[in-house]
DOSE-961187 format. One record per residue: x, y, z of N, C-alpha, C, O, CB in turn. Coordinates in steps of 0.001 Angstrom, whole numbers, padded with zeros to 6 digits, always signed. Atoms other than C-alpha are relative to their C-alpha. Glycine has a CB too. Layout:
N
XYZXYZXYZXYZXYZ...
This chain:
153
+000832-001184+000000+000000+000000+000000+000875+001245+000000+001811+001356+000792-000946+000000+001207-000761-001247+000092+001330+003412-000972-000302+000873+001219-001457+001106+001574-000336+000760-001319+000187-000878-001155+001906+005629+002020-000330+001407-000500+000034+001772-001618+001276+000015+000911+000447-001319+000450+000445+009139+001894+001108+001053-000027+002174+000900+000569-001108+000478+000885-000897-001146+000069+002143+012402+001083+000097+000660+001373-000826+000574+002183-000486+001016-001062-000255-000652-001281+003612+014367+003982-000964+001170+000219-001153+002006-000665+001456+000489+000071+000952-001072-000323+001089+016653+005721+000221+000526+001413+000664-000194+002308-001442-000501-000151+000010-000663-001307+000978+019111+008608-001272+000836+000055-001652+001453-000940+001298+000892+000225+001157-000876-000194-002113+020850+010018+000349+000992+001106+000774+000602+002194-001298-000825+000359-000171-001065-000993-001779+024189+011825-001355+000648+000229-002117+000833-000721+001062+001063-000465+001191-000775-000300-004638+025955+013585+000459+001245+000733+001128+001159+001762-001038-000822+000846-000492-001257-000565-004052+029628+014343-001135+001003+000184-002178+000929-000466+001088+000599-000897+000953-001063-000279-005900+032618+015700+000358+001204-000878+000825+002233-000391+000004+000383+001523-000279-001042+000985-005494+034704+012535-001042-000143-001101-001646-001205-001254+001472-000109-000573+000988+000079+001071-007735+035541+009601+000591-000753-001199+001812-000812-001349-000466+001421-000421-000504+000638+001221-007498+033574+006327+000823+000983-000844+001795+000587-001487-001173-000555-000832-000740-001008+000762-006325+036847+004725+001419+000154+000538+002373+000231-000237-000730+001351+000044-001328-000123-000605-003435+037170+007205+000844-001236-000286+002031-001132-000594-000118+000220+001516-000711+001251+000246-002502+033517+006777+000491-000049-001445+001652-000372-001694-000908-001214+000304-000343+000000+001426-002539+033785+002960+001169+000942-000273+002124+000578-000959-001220+000406-000850-001056-001007+000207-000400+036941+003021+001332-000499+000561+002372-000342-000077-000391+001348+000667-001229+000473-000622+002131+035370+005393+000607-001197-000724+001829-001282-000848-000263-000361+001435-000523+001138+000758+002438+032116+003434+000766+000511-001220+001832-000009-001551-001151-000956-000434-000636-000536+001204+003298+034177+000348+001216+000867+000300+001947+001235-000620-000998+000802-000789-001198-000749-000416+005943+036124+002319+001081-001020+000382+001494-001108+001538-000318+000982+001214-000871+001162-000208+008332+033191+001928+001294+000357+000744+001782-000437+001548+000342-000633-001341-001263-000371-000655+011445+035106+003064-000168+000259+001489+000822+000328+002218+000585+001231-000660+000220-000273-001421+009829+035781+006432-000158-001264+000837-000141-001198+002066-001219+000861+000167+000142+001231-000785+009373+032112+007387+000801-001197-000526+001113-002097+000254-001437-000375+000056-000726+001167+000514+011247+029705+005038+001488+000307-000117+002305-000283+000590-000565-000433-001371-001404-000383+000124+014490+031316+003906+000112+001388-000622-000676+001776-001485+000776-001034-000845-000303-001303+000594+015916+034740+003161+000723-000178-001329+000795+000757-002125+000852+000852+000961-000724+000284+001242+017903+033076+000344-000982-000348-001107-001062-001495-001547+001011-001150+000203+001027+000180+001015+015148+033556-002222+000271+000951-001152+000592+002122-000950-001414+000235+000588-000091-000835+001198+015378+034822-005774-001298-000171-000763-001812-001282-000891+001244-000381-000891+001247+000049+000757+012300+035718-007804-001152+000554+000813-000947+001299+001771-000307-001426-000435+001203-000509-000661+008715+036409-006722-000881-001162+000442-000894-002218-000191-000785+000946-000939+000798+001094-000569+006289+034357-004603-001407+000443+000388-001975-000087+001343+000702-000575+001216+001302-000522-000394+003004+036289-004547-001163-000372-000920-002269-000625-000442+000083+001461+000086+001114+000123+000937+000965+035760-007729+000125-001250-000868+001195-001847-000985-000079+001238-000882+000026+001125+000920-000066+033006-010124+001087+000169-001057+001262+001256-001607-001387-000132-000661-001090+000078+000973+002831+032030-012431+001306+000641+000484+002304+000592-000235-000428+000657-001280-001272-000463-000562+005431+033737-010179+000905-001211+000171+000433-002325+000399-000209+000749+001368-000977+001058-000225+008614+031695-009896+001054+000501+000966+001453+001664+000922+000646-000459-001329-001057-000370-000922+011175+031672-007130+000866-001210+000302+000412-002352+000231-000583+000584+001292-000897+001079-000407+014191+029652-006083+000502+000299+001399+000657+001455+001795+001190-000161-000998-000536-000113-001351+015476+029000-002600+001260-000850+000099+001439-001834-000619-001053-000436+001063-001267+000684-000211+018864+027883-001376+000277-000107+001497+000090+000849+002250+001152+000739-000721-000466+000218-001366+020053+026388+001895+001439-000469-000136+001709-001667-000218-000904-001052+000794-001408+000317+000207+023830+026567+001529+000170-000812-001268-000478-000546-002280+000571-000760+001202-000168+000875+001166+025054+023876-000845-000748-001325+000191-000501-002298-000522+001497-000270-000252+000733+001222-000329+022652+021309+000651-001309-000126-000781-001679-001221-001207-000290-000041+001487+001338+000032+000608+019297+022287-000928-000181+001212-000915+000039+002356-000516-001109-000024+001096+000443-001027+000945+018269+024239-004021-001311-000503-000575-001426-001677-000928+001078+000280-001140+001218+000379+000722+014751+024236-005415-000628+001234-000618-000527+002341-000091-001008-000707+000937+000694-001067+000718+012773+026314-007890-001475-000349-000017-001856-001458-000390+000560+000186-001457+001434+000205-000098+009035+026713-007402-000735+000951-000940-000286+002074-001174-000476+000196+001446+000884-000844+000807+006280+028050-009687-001379-000049+000633-001884-001130+000934-000044-000468-001503+001347-000044-000551+002939+029202-008298-000976-000398-001107-001188+000358-002055-000337+001422+000573+000864+000541+001047+000504+027070-010327-001477+000105+000356-002336-000076-000507+000355-001443-000269+001387-000231-000410-002665+027698-008294+000018+000983+001162+000703+000773+002163-000720-001345+000401+000091-001006-001053-003502+030761-006229-001460+000417+000122-002015+001046-000779+000922+001237-000303+001373-000414-000295-006946+031238-004698+000090+000857+001256+000275+000327+002352-000984-001248+000195-000204-000883-001143-006783+034312-002444-000733-000472+001253-001922-000789+001226-000449+001394-000350+000488+000336-001342-007251+033470+001248-000466-001452+000139-001047-001811+001163-001134+000919+000366+000447+001397-000054-007918+029770+000416+001081-001024-000343+001171-002063+000311-001148-000184-000930-000923+001037+000457-005090+027988-001405+001163+000580-000788+001007+001530-001555-000735-001017-000849-001190-000314+000785-001550+028280-002768+000661-001336-000335+000847-002184+000537+000989+000970+000783-000682+001222+000426+000151+025545-004822+001272+000383-000739+001251+001157-001696-000922-000879-000901-001289-000175+000668+003831+025535-005756+000352-001312-000689+000297-002375-000071+001123+000427+001015-000567+001141+000714+005109+023154-008430+001515+000159+000050+002045+001200-000340-000529-000087-001494-001466-000044-000023+008783+022337-007882+000473-000361-001408+000328-001503-001845+000608-000988+001094-000400+000210+001389+010224+022751-011387+001455-000440-000139+001863-000934-001191-000220+001265-000790-001402+000421+000022+013862+022072-010480+000449-000164+001446-000032+000535+002338+000911+001037-000769-000518+000176-001355+015750+020809-007457+001367-000657-000040+001715-001378-000975-000968-000835+000848-001291+000654-000187+019165+019770-006267+000188-000189+001494+000508+000752+002220+001182+000834-000630-000171+000356-001407+019320+017996-002921+001312-000773+000109+001405-001912-000349-001223-000849+000545-001335+000606-000007+022970+017232-002203+000205-001058+001074+001310-001584+001213+001022+001062+000175-000161+000989-001065+022292+014861+000700-000668-001335-000334-000740-002222+000516-000569+000543+001296+000610+001261+000438+020525+012120-001306+000558-000391-001362+001122+000440-002075-001549+000121-000061-000534+000492+001268+021455+009965-004291-000688+000663-001197-000021+001161-002104-000157-001519-000083+000753-000635+001082+018666+011265-006567-000167+001483+000345-001106+001858+001048-001399-000698-000212-000041-001430-000338+019439+015005-006373-001283+000736-000417-001585+001809+000105+001210+000657-000670+001205-000639+000556+016202+015796-008288-001289-000494+000663-002368-000333+000092-000073-000253-001502+001172+000608-000628+013831+014099-005807-001199+000937+000127-002341+000483+000049+000371-000499+001354+001127-000936-000156+011736+017241-005334-000600+000439-001332-001740+000901-001369+000451+001223+000770+000471-000484+001294+011412+018027-009051-001323-000676-000356-001461-001895-000259+001058-000260-001101+001366+000418+000364+007757+017751-010183-000858-000401+001199-001922-000994+001020+000066-001158-000965+000875+000172-001159+006466+017491-006609-000773+001310+000182-000417+002334-000402+000825-000377+001305+000804-001203-000248+003834+019962-005370-000056+000282+001496-000177-000628+002315-001435-000161-000576+000092-000468-001374+003776+021985-002169-001290+000807+000091-001452+001822-000586+001265+000858+000422+001354-000570-000028+000211+022891-001195-000329+000541+001387-000101-000117+002401-001043-001058-000415+000506-000619-001225-001162+025259+001434-001495+000220-000203-001893+000991-001077+000750+001360+000331+001444-000184+000076-004935+024991+001956-000450+000692+001283-000119+000259+002386-000745-001369-000203+000401-000862-001116-006539+027618+004193-001515-000065+000155-002253+000085-000819+000472+001473-000226+001446+000071-000231-009963+027256+005818-000322+000518+001401+000458+000350+002338-000520-001458-000177+000470-000414-001319-011925+028821+008657-000591-001205+000698-001305-001998+000085-001043+001150-000101+000522+001124-000764-012736+026350+011416-000165+000426+001453+000811+000756+002126+000934-001236-000114+000301-000333-001394-014428+027099+014735+000588+001345+000429+001150+001458+001519+000521-001091+000909-000465-001340-000343-013502+030795+014659+001506+000190-000129+002026+001262+000182-000412+000323+001389-001447-000101+000219-009855+030069+013862+000278-000327-001470-000639-000624-002235+000800-000970+000963-000370+000331+001369-007948+029471+010649+000903-001229+000020+001871-001307+000776+000706+001199-000697-000773+001230+000108-006623+026063+009709+000800+000022-001301+000290+000416-002350-000929-001247+000059-000861+000133+001170-003709+025527+007322+000332-001483-000138+000888-002095+000774+001309+000883+000129-000393+001367+000314-003332+022113+005724+001152+000097-000996+000972+000517-002139-001212-000846-000581-001203-000008+000829+000210+021822+004357+000224-001414-000505+000262-002356+000286+001248+000522+000795-000276+001311+000592+000859+018938+001949+001154+000143-000986+001151+001039-001830-001269-000583-000707-001052+000073+001020+004043+018125+000054-000262-001279-000787+000132-002372-000380+001465+000013+000641+000378+001130+000843+002723+015880-002717+001254-000555-000670+001958+000151-001392-001061+000422-001063-001197+000638+000543+005430+013426-003678+001058-000243+001067+001995-001012+000854+000583+000848-001109-000891+000267-001125+007228+013570-000340-000653-001122+000813-001471-000885+001701+000249+001305+000884+000586+001203-000594+006380+010030+000730+001123-000816+000639+002290-000632+000293-000775-000848-001073-001033+000769-000694+008197+007545+002993+000926-000805-000922+002029-001170-000517-000653-000932+000962-000820+000790+000915+009508+005674-000070+001181+000786-000577+002099+000171-001119-000858-000519-001127-001099-000767+000591+011801+008559-001142+001106+000201+001028+000850+000278+002229-000502+001365-000525-001165-000046-000881+015305+008888+000276+000020+001223+000913+000448+001124+002063+001255-000027-000823-000090-001218-000818+014962+012476+001515-001123+000113+001027-001172+001098+001765-000017+001220-000894+001179-000122-000860+011754+011728+003471+000345+000411+001432-000221+001376+001944-000753-001310+000022-000317-000305-001404+013329+011734+006957+000568+001409+000149+000087+002193+000968+000999-001025+000557-000621-001323-000101+015529+014782+006425-000947+001111-000418-000985+002166+000215+001253+000055-000848+000904-001044+000505+012919+016713+004448-001183+000232+000938-001626+001368+001108-000512-000374-001391+001118-000199-000927+010103+016072+006923+000478+000732+001256-000262+001536+001823-000644-001358+000381-000549-000747-001148+012352+017279+009759+000124+001480-000371-000178+002357+000438+001396-000576+000431-000110-001386+000458+013030+020410+007710-001357+000681-000047-001507+001802+000437+000653+000055-001375+001341-000588+000060+009330+021002+007017-000572+000198+001396-001223+001208+001662-000938-000883-000830+000467-000179-001384+008528+020422+010693+000566+001297+000577-000150+002077+001205+000414-001213+000887-000649-001213-000520+011028+023145+011566-000612+001259-000623-000899+002226+000083+001522-000042-000275+000453-001222+000675+009765+025614+008951-001507+000211+000033-001959+001356+000038+000451-000022-001420+001461-000166-000042+006001+024914+009050-000490+000045+001445-001119+001018+001861-000702-001147-000767+000464+000043-001395+005339+023847+012663+000715+001040+000853+000146+001549+001819+000217-001398+000594-000777-000959-000772+008068+026164+013939-000132+001408-000548-000865+002231+000000+001454-000405+000024-000122-001366+000512+008771+029211+011795-001313+000597-000521-001675+001705-000126+001017+000024-001098+001256-000549+000526+005485+029648+009874-001011+000172+001133-001711+001183+001190-000581-000921-001107+000919-000108-001138+003474+028946+013048+000322+001245+000833-000583+001982+001223+000076-001271+000882-000402-001195-000768+005489+031619+014922-000340+001274-000766-000760+002271-000177+001516-000037+000315+000334-001162+000833+005000+034013+012017-001498+000319+000127-001882+001483+000242+000380-000264-001494+001455-000178-000042+001218+033479+012164-000521+000336+001397-001572+000963+001528-000681-001250-000501+000496-000207-001361+000921+033614+015962+000723+001111+000747+000142+001740+001632+000120-001272+000777-000779-001004-000721+003693+035979+017082+000475+001145-000903+001051+002123-000428+001194-000659+000657-000389-001061+000925+004306+038046+013930+001434-000062-000478+001871+000810-001230-000225+001301+000634-001389+000108+000443+007889+036840+013438+000382-001465-000146+000285-002243+000803+000952+000712+000989-000449+001362+000265+009157+033646+011815+001489-000140+000241+002153+000800+000678-000338-000404-001426-001421+000296-000149+012582+032026+011916+000524-000615-001294+000844-001803-001336+000247-000953+001203-000450+000535+001288+013644+031696+008264+001495-000316+000015+002246+000171+000860-000311+000994-001124-001429+000183+000214+016978+030362+007098+000571+001360-000365-000036+002103-001136+000294-001071-001116-000563-001338+000195+019273+033391+007085+000853+000068-001253+001505-000898-001650+000828+000410+001211-000852-000237+001159+020948+034881+004063+001450+000032+000485+001774+000717+001456-000389+001337-000737-001399+000025-000374+024650+034151+004246+000648+001329-000372+000481+001827-001485+000729-001179-000678-000727-001242+000257+026755+037276+004552+001219-000320-000856+001886-001335-000659+000422+000697+001335-001182+000194+000844+029432+037644+001901+001255+000361+000801+001277+001359+001521-000094+000863-001303-001251-000263-000719+032944+037470+003290+000683+001236-000589+000678+001439-001803+000951-001236-000069-000674-001223+000469+034880+040739+003095+001509-000188-000023+002247+000773-000238-000364+001199+000895-001450+000251-000021+038310+039067+003312+000525-000123-001394+001723-000335-001585+000333-001261+000792
């Protein structure tokens, strides 16, 4: 039996509009090492975590205050054999009101236990979704990966 794609559910005391806006502010919760744009349909952006992780995302579905879908169009994960494991996977944020709060259902379609990066990637998503994005939505400040300062030597 195929195991399901990786999912996280967050419930926060914020409006769907605030949640949507914050999800699209990728540099405030995922990483400051972002090139491109991450707000509107067809925007494309790439992120880098040192020489360990590179991925390029395209916004393929954007429903204001309800849903954002990123298609990973390119990836290079240097800690697994198949460096392109994320390529053609989808990262989905579904936003819904529930009992006076806002629920975010995060799904990384294609990130399943059968792929080599599953353990490392789920730990990373736990840190950035359950940790940083949750803090961004509840305290107003996330903990993104920091942009590396260029050496002046």
